[in-house]
C-alpha positions in Angstrom: 0.0 0.0 0.0 1.4 3.4 -1.0 1.4 6.4 1.2 1.2 9.8 -0.4 2.8 13.0 1.0 2.4 16.4 -0.7 4.0 19.8 -0.9 3.1 22.8 -3.0 5.1 25.7 -4.4 3.7 28.9 -5.7 6.2 31.0 -7.8 5.9 34.5 -9.1 8.2 36.2 -11.6 11.2 35.1 -13.6 13.9 32.7 -12.4 16.5 35.2 -11.4 14.4 37.8 -9.7 11.3 35.9 -8.9 10.4 34.1 -5.6 8.1 31.5 -4.3 6.8 29.7 -1.3 6.9 26.0 -0.6 4.3 24.6 1.7 4.5 21.2 3.4 0.8 20.3 2.9 0.7 16.8 4.5 2.3 17.7 7.8 1.3 21.3 7.9 4.7 22.2 9.4 5.0 25.4 7.5 5.6 27.5 4.5 9.1 28.4 3.4 10.4 31.1 1.0 12.4 29.9 -2.0 14.5 32.0 -4.4 17.1 31.4 -7.1 19.5 33.5 -5.0 19.0 31.1 -2.1 19.7 28.2 -4.4 22.9 29.6 -5.9 24.3 32.2 -3.6 23.4 33.1 0.0 20.3 31.5 1.7 19.4 34.6 3.6 16.7 32.8 5.6 15.2 31.1 2.5 15.4 27.5 1.4 16.1 25.7 -1.8 15.3 22.4 -3.5 18.7 21.1 -2.6 18.3 21.9 1.1 15.0 20.1 1.0 16.7 17.1 -0.8 19.4 17.1 1.9 16.8 17.0 4.7 14.9 14.1 2.9 18.1 12.2 2.3 19.5 12.6 5.9 16.2 11.5 7.4 15.6 8.6 5.0 19.1 7.3 5.5 18.9 7.4 9.3 15.6 5.4 9.1 17.0 2.9 6.7 20.1 2.3 8.8 18.1 2.0 12.0 16.1 -0.8 10.3 19.2 -2.6 9.0 20.8 -2.4 12.5 17.6 -3.9 14.1 17.6 -6.8 11.6 21.2 -7.5 12.6 20.3 -7.4 16.3 21.5 -3.9 17.2 19.7 -0.8 18.4 21.3 2.6 17.7 21.6 4.8 20.7 22.1 7.8 18.3 22.4 8.2 14.6 23.3 11.8 13.5 23.3 12.1 9.8 24.0 15.2 7.8 23.7 15.6 4.0 25.4 18.1 1.8 23.9 18.6 -1.6 26.0 20.4 -4.3 24.1 22.3 -7.0 26.3 23.0 -10.0 25.4 25.6 -12.6 28.7 25.5 -14.5 27.7 22.9 -17.1 23.9 23.2 -17.0 22.1 23.0 -13.8 22.5 19.8 -11.9 23.0 18.2 -8.5 26.6 17.1 -8.9 27.3 15.5 -5.5 25.8 14.5 -2.2 27.9 13.8 0.8 26.3 11.9 3.7 28.2 12.1 7.0 27.1 9.8 9.9 28.2 9.8 13.5 26.7 6.9 15.3 26.6 5.3 18.7 25.5 1.6 18.4 26.3 -0.5 21.5 27.9 -3.8 20.9 28.5 -3.5 17.2 31.9 -4.1 15.6 33.4 -1.7 13.1 33.1 -4.1 10.1 29.4 -4.8 10.7 28.8 -1.1 11.3 30.4 -0.1 8.0 28.6 -2.8 6.0 25.3 -1.7 7.6 26.0 2.0 6.9 26.8 1.2 3.3 23.8 -1.0 2.8 21.6 1.9 4.1 23.2 4.3 1.7 22.4 2.0 -1.2 19.0 0.9 -0.1 17.2 3.9 1.3 14.4 5.0 -1.0 15.7 8.5 -1.3 19.2 7.2 -2.3 17.5 5.1 -5.0 15.5 8.1 -6.2 18.7 10.1 -6.5 20.6 7.4 -8.3 21.3 9.8 -11.3 23.5 12.0 -9.1 27.1 11.5 -10.3 28.5 11.0 -6.8 26.9 10.1 -3.5 29.5 9.5 -0.8 29.3 8.3 2.8 31.6 8.9 5.8 30.4 6.8 8.6 32.0 7.1 12.1 31.3 4.8 15.0 31.6 6.4 18.4 34.0 4.6 20.8 
């Protein structure tokens, strides 16, 4: 059974000088301003598609890893995942790289099992699969001592 989530953006003006607002309709958590400048220069309190993708990827990855760990008999005490999404306009507009950085505390897990689990989550989370056309998605996973 599929679950549907929705967001809506209303845009006014041209690309460079226009602006819009993106609303998270399903959750109702808010409406956020978006601009081309926020996407390519300074955010100045506004968001961008790439920041939204980063949030989606970091949260999806953490959820996927927590499930993989559970299946292996471990429970994460803490998974802190950040995602950095590069938007490159030098050769046509594209997302050129995503860097996932994980700091984790998982009692009882050994380094090899942790790294295999972290990699499996990177490859298997639904957002990673949706972003498969991005030229580079990297992962740096660190297990707290």
